[in-house]
C-alpha positions as CSV (number, residue, x, y, z in Angstrom):
1,M,19.5,139.0,-16.4
2,T,23.0,139.0,-15.0
3,F,23.8,136.4,-12.4
4,T,26.1,137.3,-9.5
5,S,28.0,134.6,-7.6
6,S,25.4,134.7,-4.8
7,A,22.5,134.3,-7.3
8,Y,24.3,131.4,-9.0
9,D,24.9,129.8,-5.6
10,Q,21.2,130.5,-4.7
11,G,20.1,128.8,-7.9
12,K,22.1,125.7,-7.0
13,A,20.5,125.8,-3.6
14,D,17.1,126.2,-5.1
15,I,17.3,122.9,-7.0
16,K,18.0,121.0,-3.8
17,K,14.7,122.4,-2.5
18,L,12.9,120.5,-5.2
19,S,11.8,116.9,-4.7
20,V,14.1,114.3,-6.4
21,D,11.4,113.7,-9.1
22,D,11.1,117.5,-9.7
23,Q,14.9,117.8,-9.9
24,L,14.8,115.1,-12.7
25,G,11.9,117.0,-14.3
26,L,13.9,120.2,-14.3
27,L,16.9,118.5,-15.9
28,W,14.5,117.2,-18.6
29,F,13.0,120.7,-19.2
30,V,16.5,122.2,-19.4
31,Y,17.4,119.6,-22.0
32,T,14.2,120.0,-24.1
33,Q,14.1,123.8,-23.9
34,M,17.8,124.6,-24.1
35,G,19.3,121.3,-25.3
36,K,20.2,122.5,-28.7
37,S,22.7,124.9,-27.2
38,I,23.9,123.0,-24.1
39,T,24.2,119.4,-25.2
40,P,26.6,119.6,-28.1
41,A,29.4,119.9,-25.6
42,A,28.5,116.6,-24.0
43,P,29.0,113.8,-26.6
44,G,32.5,114.7,-27.5
45,A,33.6,115.4,-24.0
46,S,36.5,113.6,-22.5
47,G,35.1,110.5,-20.8
48,S,32.0,110.2,-23.0
49,D,32.9,106.5,-23.5
50,I,32.7,106.0,-19.8
51,A,29.3,107.8,-19.7
52,Q,28.2,105.7,-22.6
53,G,29.2,102.6,-20.7
54,L,27.2,103.6,-17.7
55,F,24.2,104.5,-19.9
56,D,24.5,101.1,-21.5
57,Q,24.0,99.5,-18.1
58,V,20.8,101.6,-17.5
59,K,19.3,101.3,-21.0
60,P,18.3,97.6,-20.9
61,L,16.6,97.9,-17.4
62,P,12.8,98.0,-17.2
63,H,11.5,101.6,-17.2
64,Q,10.7,101.7,-13.5
65,E,14.2,100.5,-12.7
66,Q,15.6,103.2,-15.0
67,L,13.7,105.8,-13.1
68,Q,14.9,104.3,-9.8
69,V,18.5,104.6,-11.0
70,M,18.0,108.3,-11.9
71,R,16.3,108.9,-8.5
72,D,19.2,107.1,-6.7
73,I,21.8,109.2,-8.5
74,A,19.9,112.5,-7.8
75,S,19.4,111.6,-4.1
76,N,23.0,110.4,-3.6
77,A,21.8,106.9,-2.7
78,N,24.6,104.4,-2.0
79,T,24.0,102.0,-4.9
80,E,26.6,100.5,-7.3
81,I,25.5,102.6,-10.3
82,S,25.3,105.8,-8.1
83,R,28.8,105.1,-6.9
84,M,30.0,104.6,-10.5
85,Y,28.4,107.9,-11.4
86,G,29.9,109.6,-8.3
87,S,33.4,108.6,-9.4
88,M,33.0,110.3,-12.9
89,S,34.4,113.7,-13.9
90,P,31.9,116.6,-14.3
91,E,32.2,116.4,-18.1
92,T,31.5,112.7,-18.0
93,K,28.5,113.2,-15.8
94,L,27.2,115.9,-18.2
95,A,27.6,113.4,-21.1
96,F,25.7,110.7,-19.1
97,W,22.7,113.0,-18.5
98,Y,22.8,113.9,-22.2
99,F,22.7,110.2,-23.2
100,L,19.7,109.7,-20.8
101,A,17.9,112.7,-22.3
102,V,18.5,111.4,-25.9
103,G,17.3,107.9,-24.7
104,M,14.1,109.5,-23.3
105,D,13.6,111.2,-26.7
106,E,14.1,107.9,-28.5
107,G,11.9,105.9,-26.1
108,T,14.7,103.6,-24.8
109,I,14.7,105.4,-21.4
110,I,11.5,106.0,-19.4
111,P,10.0,109.3,-20.5
112,V,8.7,112.1,-18.4
113,P,4.9,111.6,-18.1
114,S,3.1,113.6,-20.7
115,D,1.0,115.3,-18.1
116,Y,4.0,116.2,-15.8
117,Q,4.3,119.9,-15.0
118,L,7.2,121.5,-13.0
119,P,6.0,122.9,-9.7
120,E,6.1,126.7,-9.4
121,A,9.5,126.6,-7.7
122,G,10.9,124.5,-10.6
123,Q,9.4,126.9,-13.2
124,A,11.0,129.9,-11.4
125,L,14.4,128.1,-11.4
126,L,14.0,127.2,-15.1
127,G,13.4,130.9,-15.8
128,K,16.6,131.8,-13.9
129,I,18.6,129.2,-15.9
130,E,17.1,130.5,-19.2
131,G,18.3,134.0,-18.2
132,M,21.9,132.9,-17.8
133,D,24.4,133.2,-20.6
134,F,25.6,129.9,-22.2
135,Q,28.7,129.5,-20.0
136,Q,26.7,130.2,-16.8
137,Q,24.1,127.6,-17.9
138,I,26.9,125.0,-18.4
139,D,28.5,125.9,-15.1
140,F,25.1,125.7,-13.4
141,L,24.4,122.2,-14.9
142,R,27.8,120.9,-14.1
143,G,27.5,122.2,-10.5
144,T,24.1,120.6,-10.2
145,I,25.0,117.2,-11.6
146,L,28.4,117.2,-9.9
147,E,26.7,116.9,-6.5
148,M,24.6,113.9,-7.5
149,G,25.7,110.3,-7.1
150,A,27.2,108.5,-4.1
151,E,30.8,108.7,-3.1
152,A,33.0,106.1,-4.7
153,A,33.9,103.2,-2.3
154,P,37.5,102.5,-1.7
155,G,39.2,99.6,-3.5
156,A,37.2,97.5,-5.9
157,G,33.9,98.4,-4.3
158,I,33.4,101.3,-6.8
């Protein structure tokens, strides 16, 4: 399947139609189904130390608070961690989500419930993403996660 610019833009618009939890679920499925090809770019990325630092702030939180942090970032909530995330570069944001996914695999970050299923719209979007070539997948993910997080506050307010 070849994606035109309008189809790419439509795909990014489609993810915004999903609930915040389903957006997080879609990111999880992207990681688990395509992670072997997508995620190797993340850990060595410029800014991965910054992503690791933010991840290290999320990791010790109780699981429900970890989930709330991810929800806050995905919904652009104005929280300190969401503002920190919002100030990061696209590559650093990609690395942060990679670290979260690895943490979910390892059990240090709240996992997706075992009975969770993407809604039909999420499954259709996942199919579109799977049909993209590698660079389109990376661009799609960067575009999706770039729009997450709150705007950084001026001065020392992060």
